[in-house]
C-alpha positions, 0 to 999 in steps of 0.5 A: 523458426524466424530468420534462423532463430528458434524462439520457444516459450521455454527459452524466452519466459525466464529472461522476461521474468527476471527483467520484470522482477528487476523493473518492479523492484526499481519502480516501487514508490513510497509515501509517509504514513502516520497512525495515531490513536486519539483515545490515548493521544499517542502515535501508534506508528510513523513510517514509510510504506508502499501500500496501505489497506484501510477498512472504509465504510464502503469496503476495504480500499488501498492507498498508494503513493500520490493517491488523489487527495481523500478523506474517508471514514473508517469502520471497525477492521484492520489497517494493513501497512505493507506486509507488517502486522495489521493494526486493529481499529474500532473506527477512525478517519484517514486523510491522504494529501500530497504524499502523506497519509494521516490515520486517526483511529480509536483502538 
């Protein structure tokens, strides 16, 4: 009891939970992603994403909006763009610059 108000975990948690979800939805940032198959000289996908997971040579890593500029070799694995269907690759290279991620792959 504090100054006549009773505060318990059960009566404050729901309000905080809703507020957190609302803030999270507003805070989602996006960036452009282009995935190209160099063997077929074709565009696999071009879209806007909030997170991309790549199979780097040192292990999987995530790229978010305004990631530091990076060039990374990719090993066999899958490219995961948000919650969409993963794209299997044999190898490739990824470059993040500005707010754009370019991924060149062999499928």
